[in-house]
Phi, psi and omega in degrees: 000157185284151180297127179261107180282345181276357171290125181276164176291157190233189197221194200262170194302128187286346184258005181279146168249002184249160176282190199308317196297343178284335182298330193248003184286178172062231183292345180300329182299141181296334183293355190282342181232151177294139172292124179277186185265009176223163174224165178243146173240122181238123190297341193269357174286299185304332180286342187315315190257036184298283187203146169264157186311127169071352180273128183290154178283161177304141187293139181236158173288176183294096171077000185237130171293129171244146173296140181281152182303134173086354183300319192288342180258015189306302189309313188293318188296329177305306177302319179298317178299314190292329185277351191267354181280146179212174187254144166234160181253132182256125180250106181245149182298136167085356179233169176280145176301145180221156179265152181223127180280123181232169182230143187303328182285354183281164176266159172300330180297324178299317175299322177300316181300313184304311181290335174284345180264341186281149191295320190281345180236009187291345182282354180253131180231334186253086180205168175236169177246133185241130171246121181048045173086349185259132177287141178264141173299132185298333189249013180265154182284159182288327187289348180264359177277118188291140174082355182272117182214187179304121177093358179304152179249123168261127188254134170279122187234123188281144184248154176296146178280149167244179180302314183301307178301331181282324177300314172311313183293322180300318183292329184287314177307315185290328178295317181293324184293321192269001185306327180259016186249118183284359186303329177297323181286323173298320183276352179075044184238142174056035179056036174267150176216176183266153181207127169244012186299325187296337183287333181267344184248359184051057179091203182292133180299316189302313185294311185299327183300320180293323181291317196268359187303132175087002183246036193291343181256011175302146182298128178228147178276113185264347192287126178285163168293156184304324184288352179269332185301152183303144174091339189298138176262356185280133175236074181294151184262321190306316183299355177293333178232080178291151171238150181287140183303328186272356196281130168224141176302127176287112179251116180268324185232140175274321183225138166223104184214167182288141185280154176293351186274349184292162336290164184292141177293170182307313189295321183287322178304323183290340173263014174090005178291137178251319173199170178242139178245148171245125186229140170240121182278172180298341178268010182067022175277121182263132176223150176251139186237133181256128166266120182237174181301334182264000181140191179252134184246147184062031183289112182257007189290125169272140187252148173230080189287081174253114189287136181238098181286133181283154178273147177296332176233146184290135166253133185254145176257129188273002171229155175202139177295174174279128185235144179284147179271111184257161183282132181215105186296321184298310177305315183301317182296324178293326184286323187244014166245169187282076180264080185288277180252051193302122175226149184292328182272346173225069180296144178077350183261141167285141183277143172275088190294324184296318181302310182298314179305313188282314186307315185297327175293334182275357182294151186297157180214030184290329187231172184301300175312321178294310176309311176304313187293326179292308182301328177287326169293315184296317175302319185290321182290320181291335181281321178295317190292321181298320186286319179291321183292328179294309183303314180296322182287329173290326175300320186284326174286322176290355182077024185260001181236134185281135177290152170277349174233063189299334180285340178280168175309146183306318188295334186265000191285149176228155187228147166238122183213126184059037183057035177230134182271128179242131171226158185261153181287049180243163183274089184281140180045033174057034172303318185265012192309307183276353180273343191126012172060225186298329180293322178289323179296326180288329181278328188301323178294328179286328174295322180295318177299317179296322173301320183292321172312306189297306182295330176294318182293320175295325173053061179275133182293133172102344186250127186241144175243167178273146168301130190221132177217140184239117183247127171261117188213129177047035175096349183251151179249124179245125171265128178250128185221150174282161189250128180290129178306118172099349192288328183288348178262356183240164171283145183296329180304322178287326184280317183288118180246006177208135181095198188216131173268358183234031175052055167098000185285302172256114179237136179235157177219169186213136182297323185293325180288320180297320176294316180294307179303321177303331184289341181263348194284334177289302178303328185264003179054048175250132190272129173288126184215170184243146179226166183260135169271191189286346176256017181056030175272141172283138184234137181255136183229160178223040183185177175288158184298326183289344176296125186243138175255128178224126175270121184278177182292345176273006177079000183274149178263111181264146161238145177213167185063065190262029184290341169245051176293326179252165196283157190284158183266104183293336181298336180241023179217092180295132180240130175294137178081359175259136177251133183269159178301163185303324177308317186287308187300321176305320176281001177090023180252154002283147170247134179291119180271168181288350174216165182252032182249019179292124180239163171280148178281152178304319179302322181288323181297316181296316184288324180299312180302313179296322174298312182293334176295320173296325173292320174308307174310307183294317180294315179297313184298319174302318180291325180293317179294321176299315180301313182301320183287321185273336183049025175241170183256024179299138182288141179282169188293350186264357193288341177300341174078005176284143185300154183302142175283170185299341183276331191259015186289168190298344179298333187217067185278089185284331190300313183296330184291316184291330183284332186266106188296320189221155173313305185308307183294327179295309185297312177302321184299316183295321177301322172301305180305317179298315180294321175299318179298317186291325177297314182289325180296327181285340168063039179268006176083356191278343184280139180282157183308319183292324175299313184300316180302320181300313181297318179302308181301309178307314182299309185301324187285337182253011173078030179282144177286341174251147181265357178249355182205153175292126174200099181256119173227162183246138168273114187287345179276347177299138183057022172300127190313324182296344177293329180233009167221158177289128192230149169263169179292151176248124184220142185246137159067230183309309181298328181298341189251352190284165178297142178071017183267359184244087186252170180293138184298139189281158179290321188236354178068215185289130183233146187246144175300154178303326189290343190257011186299326179291309175303323177293325183295311176303322179298318181296315182298326186292325182289323176296326176294323179291318174306316182295320182300318186295327183278323187263343180247306189294313185291309177299326178291327170303306185295325175293317174304310175306315184292323181283353185057035170289330173236147177224076179297152188240332183220177174316308190292319186286323179299310185294331182294314186290326174299310184290329176296336174264008180078018187266117180285162182286352176292342177271005180300325178294321178292325177298308179299328181294318184289320179304313183306319184274353188293149174285338172271032185315309185299327186276355183245020190291329185289325177297315184297317182295314180305309182304307181301312179300323183278335174291318183290315185290327176290320174298321183292320175306313177304319180284325182293329178304306183286328180296327188277343183294338180267004191260120170297157183298329184285345184252005187295318182294315186289327185282328176285322178294326182292315183298319180294326173301312176303320187275324189236346183279138175280357177293123188289328186232077179287140184252125183289139172264094183289145183292160182309151189301322185292347177279338188269136179289123178282329177222162181288129176288129185295333184279331176023030185299314186256008179291125176299148184293138182194170179293158182291329187259109186279357188233013175308319186298339186288347185274346185306138174237156176309321178298318175296314178305305189294325177296322179291319179298315176302319177295317178296314179304326178285315188294315188272312186258001181052049180221133186266117174270138184255060180209143181242353174218173182295314180303321181290320177303311184300313187290319186282316183261357174075035181271170179241137186287329181287329174294313180296317172308313175298316180297315180289333181287314180294328185283330185244000174083017183283136168244123177252162183292144172278105172200178175276125185250134179268076179305329188262003184290135174256016183247341179207151181286164187285318188252145169246171178300323182293341181283348177260112185273321197200164164220130185249157178290151169245119198247128170247134184210173176286138179237090185299145187253155166271087187303302182304312177305316181301317185287326179300309181303312179303317176299322180292313175306314184295323177300311178303315182298325186274353173104001176277075194291317186298306176307310182309311185290326172300311181295326177292320175303314182292325180301312182301321177297316185292313179304316181298319181298319186272322190260346199076202196278332187247113177196150181300325184287331177295330175305313182298319177305301183304320183297310181295322182289320178303313182294321181291313177300330180291317177300307190287004172086003183267077187295325179299317182285325175301316183294319182302307178295325183286321179299328173295314182301314181300309183299329178286320175297315176303312188288322187258340177254329186123149192288342182238021177293143178310326180292320180300323176297322180293320178295328176296317188293318180301317186292324179302322183295316183295319181298317182293317180297339179269004181071014175263075192291314185293328171293321176304317177293314180305309181302315185293323177290327176294315181298322183295305183306308176304318179299318180295318181293312187288320182228311184127189190280326191276058187231134180311323182294336178295334177294320175294320183294313185287331176296314179304307178301315183295318183294321180288322174297328173300310184301326179261016173064032174260078194289322183287321175305305184308313187291338171298307183299305190296322175296325177293320180295328173298309180305312183292321177294322175297329177284314188275337184247355182092148178296337183258017183284158178284331175298322181288325178302310181296326180293316177304323183293316182298315179301314184300326184294324181290324179288334179289321179295330176282350183076018179263075185300325180299306181299322186294312181305307184305308182296318178299316179300320175303316178298317184297317180294327175294306182303310187296316175298315188277315193252342177098162183291336193266000184289148180301319181300316184295317180297318181296320181296320176297323183295316188291322171299326173297308179307313184290320178305312185292322176297320185294315189284335179291325182289317176304309179307306184301317184296320179298318181298322185293312185298322184288312192256358182058214193284350177273006178299137177270099190246122173290138183304135174274143180270101164250096189273137174293144182293145176278151185302325180292323174293322176296316184297323179295321178290327178293318175306311187295317178291335181272017172079020181272124182250131172261125175228163181294142180278156181258000000 
C-alpha cells in the first residue's frame, strides 16, 4: 500500500484491563508461529509514527545525526525489561485465587485499580493488600516490597469504610451501572469516546473465528445498502452511528441518590452510620441503604462490570442521537459542588499543578526503568492538567468563575481557578497594538504553546516551562497556565532576570540562563547573539528578547513568553528597504498579514538546515574534486566568501551536479568531505591548509556561523518588528497581566551592536533564503508527493498534517492550491484540490464564526449556531433567526457585570446575518487570509463549481468549532425550509491545544523493530515491536494513538507468519483504539477497518469482512466522497471479496468503479490500472463473458508490455492468461455453433466455469493491498 503520512502513530488494546505486561505475553511472542520462507513489507507501517501535528521531531544536530541517549544499550535493556515481570497470586474473599502479571516499577495502588476493574472483584473498593500478614503501602513500588517475588500470595483484606471511602464506592457503583450507557461519550465527559466496531463484528472476532471456521461458502447476504453502491448521490448521516438491532440500554436502577435523611444524627454516628442512600430499582421497588463503616446494607444493586478505559485526552463527537435526560445523583453532585481537581486520593483539595509538572521533570532518568517512570508521571500529569484546564476555561467563558480583577473591563479580566491562571485572547493594555491588535493577541498563545512544546521536547535539566493549554470555546480563546510560585506577589520588573519586558528597551541577561539556553541552541538552531539595551550596553541572549527568565520562589529557572522561539516568516512580514529573493517576489510576496507574529515552523527550520547541509557537502566535494583535477592552487569561484545570491541558493544548486561526472566519484567525494569536516572540527591540526580553505568556503557559502564546521543557526530577533517600527511590549498570558508589565513603548525596539552588523547582514540573508526555500522546495515537494500518491490526505485535518510535516503553515494554503491548479498533473491532484478548497472555505467560515459567536448570550446559543449553519450550508434563501424569548435576553448591560463572560454589546446582532452576506464574507476572508479567489457566491455554487459535499463541509466546520449536532438526515437542498432548527444543535465543545509528551524509549524500540522488519529479520522485529508495546503501555496506559501503530504492525507481522487469529486480535484492538482516540470516522480509522477486513477474509469470516469494507466505504463517502484514490483500493477489495462469494454483477460494479478512479488518478498507462483491468477480466471470465474479459486483459497486457517490456514476469503472466481466455472463448463459440446447427440434440460437453478459489482471491487481495513477498533472512 502507499505510504500514508497522514496516518498518526497509534495506541493499547481497548479490551485490555491490565497495564503493559499482560499485553505481549503468550501468542503475542513471535516464536508462536513458524517463520515462513517469505515475508511481507507494507509501506504504511513505518510511516505511522512519523510526527503528530505540531509535535517536533527529536532534536538533531545541524544536519548530523547523533545517537540518542541510551540507544546503545537498547539490546541489553530489552532483556532486562522482559526478565523483570513476574506473577503473584491474589486471594480475595469469596472467589477462587487467580494469578496476576505485575512489573516491579508498578505501585501497589495499580493492583488495587486492577482488582476494582476485574469482573469478579469489582464490587470491592475499600480494601488493603497483605503479604505474609503485613499491609502494603498504597504508594510504594512493588520492587521495594520486601519478600515480594514470583508466586507470592497477596491477600485482599476488607477495611472499614469512612465517609470518603463510601463516596468513592458510590461513584464506582455508578460508573459500573453506566458502563454500557454511551451518554458520557456523547457528552464528552471523563475521557469517554465512541466506538462502533462491535456492531459490525458481532462481538469478539476471536470467538467468531472459532465458530465460523470451515463455513466459508455458507450463504451470506452480500448486498450493501443503496447509499454505499458506486455512483450513489445519497450521503446519509444516521449510519455514522449505527445501533445493534437488539441493543437496549440496560437499566438496573432508576434512581440512586443521597437520601433526605442525611447526615446521620449523633446517635446513629455512634453506631457507625456514615450516610444514607435512596434507591428505586428497575422493578420500582424503593429501598433505603445505609452506608456504615462495615459496609452497605440492603444493597440491591445489579452490577454490569464492563470496563470503559478512559482515553488520555478527551475526544468529542460532532454528532449525537437524541437522548433522554436521566436522573443521576453523582453527576448532579459533581456539577454543583466545588469539584476542583477531584482525585480519589485527595478529594476536595486543589492540586498544585506547577509543583506536580516540575517535580515529574526532575525525576531521575539514568536507566530505562527510571526513564519509564519519569515519562509515565509526566504524561499522567499533563493529561490531568489538560482536563482540569479545559474544565476551568469553559467555566470562565460560561461566567462561573470570579475574576481576580473584577473592576476592569471584561476583556482584561484574569482568573485563577484550581491553581491555574486563565487569560483571554484579547489585546490587553495595547500590548499588541502594532502587531495586529486582537488578531495578534489571539495568535500569540498558540505560538507560545509551540515554544513550550519545543523546549519540553529538548528536555534540558534545570530549565522549566509553564504548563500551558490553549482552549477555544464559544468564540473565545483562553490560555491556561500553571502559576510560578511567588510571581503574583512581585512586580514583573523585579521578577524578570533574563530577557525584556518592554521589547528590547531594557534587556537583562543572567549567566545561569545563558548556560541552560545554550544547551537548547544546537537542537533548536538558535544563535547566541548580542543586543543593545537602553543604556547602549551589550547584552548577550540565547533566545528572542521576548523570552523571559524568572526564578520562582521554589528556586527553579522558568522561561515563559516563547512566542518567538522560531525566526519570523519574511513572506508575511514586509520590511521597508528589504528585498526578498526572486522566488518570493514572483509568488507575490511579501504580503502584509493581519498580524506580525508569523513565524517559520520548526519542521521548516529543520528541513532548511538539512538542505543546507547537503549543499555544504556537495560544494565541498566539488571543490575537492576540482583541486584534485587541476593540481593547482587557483582559487575557486566561491573563495570570495560572498553569501550565495538568490540564483545560486540551495533551492537550485546546479554546480555540484555539473561537477560530479558520475555517481561513484560524487559519492566518494562526499565521503571524503565528511571525513575532512570531522578532522577539522576535532582541531587536531592534521588537515592541510587547502582542505581547511575548502571547508571554510563551503561554510561561508551556506551561511554557517562556524568556519571550520557546518553549523547553521538563526537569530530570532532579526527583523523583529520592534527593530523597524515603534513597538509596545509583547507579552502572553500570565506576564501580560502582571503588575509593572505596561511600560512606555520604546523608540527603537531591538538594536544590535555595531560590531555585529556583518553577522546581522548574514542572518538577514539566511532568513530570506529560508522564506524562498519554503516556496521553491517545500510547497512543490508537497504537491509532487501528492501527485505521486506518496501521501494521501482524505480530509482537512490530514491535509493540514502533511503540510505541517513539511513546515508549511496553513496561511500558505492558497499558494498550495495555486500550484495544484498550475500543475501538469492537475487531474491526478483533483482530490487535493477539493480537500484544499473545502479546508479553505471552512477555515474562513471558522474565522467569521468566532467573532459571530462572541456576541451571543448563553440562552441564544442554539438559535445562533443553527442560524449560522443555515446561512452556511442550507439552500433555503431566507433563513430567519429565532431569537430567545424576550424575558431571557438582557435588555441592558448589568453595570456590575462582574461575572459576565466577555462579549459584544449587542446580543442579537447575529440574527441579521444572511446567506448572501456570510458567503460574501467567506470569499473576502479567503482572499485576505489565504490570497485565494473563490468563484462562488452561495453554498450551492461552491458545491457545483468545486465538486464539494455539504455533509463534508458540515463535518469540517463542526470539528473545527466544537459544534455537536443531532444525528438525523438533513435536507440541505430544500428551498422551502431551512436545514437546521434550534433543536438540532445539541452542544458546543471546547477545541483544545496542548503539549503531548512522548514515550521516547518506546518510540526508539518501535523504530528499531520497523527497521528489522524492513531488513527481513522478522523474529527480532516482532520482539522489538512487542517490547515497544509494553513500554508504550507503561507510559501512556491502555489507550493511545501510538499504541495503535504497534498493534497494527504486530497484526501485519502475525498475518505474514500465518497466525491469522493473532493478527485478528491485534487489528481488532487497533480499530477499537483508533475509533476511541482519533474518532469514529477519522481517515486512520478507515485504514484500520480495511486492514481488519483483509484479516477477516483470510480467516474465512467473509460476511464480517464485507461488513467492515462497507463501513469503510461509507465513512470515506462521508468524509470526502467517491472520487478519491483510496476509493480505488477500497472498491478493489470489495469487488474481490464479492467475486470470491460469486456475486459477479455486484463485484463488477465496484471493480469497474475502481478501474475508473485508478485511470483518473494514476493515468491510463499505470501498472495499477493494468492490475484493475486484470481483476475485471477475471470476473467477466467467471460470468463466461469472454469478449469483455479479453478486451480488459488486452488493455492490461498492453500496459505491462509498454511499461515493463515483453520479458517481464507480469507481461508473460498476462500473455498466458490471454491465451487461456482465447481458448475458453473459442470453446464456448464452438459449443454455441453446435447448438445452432443441431438444436436440442446437440452433443455438448459440459463447459467448465469454475468459481474462484479463496486462495486465489486472497492472493489478489494481498497484491492490491501492497503486500510484497521477498525471501526471509
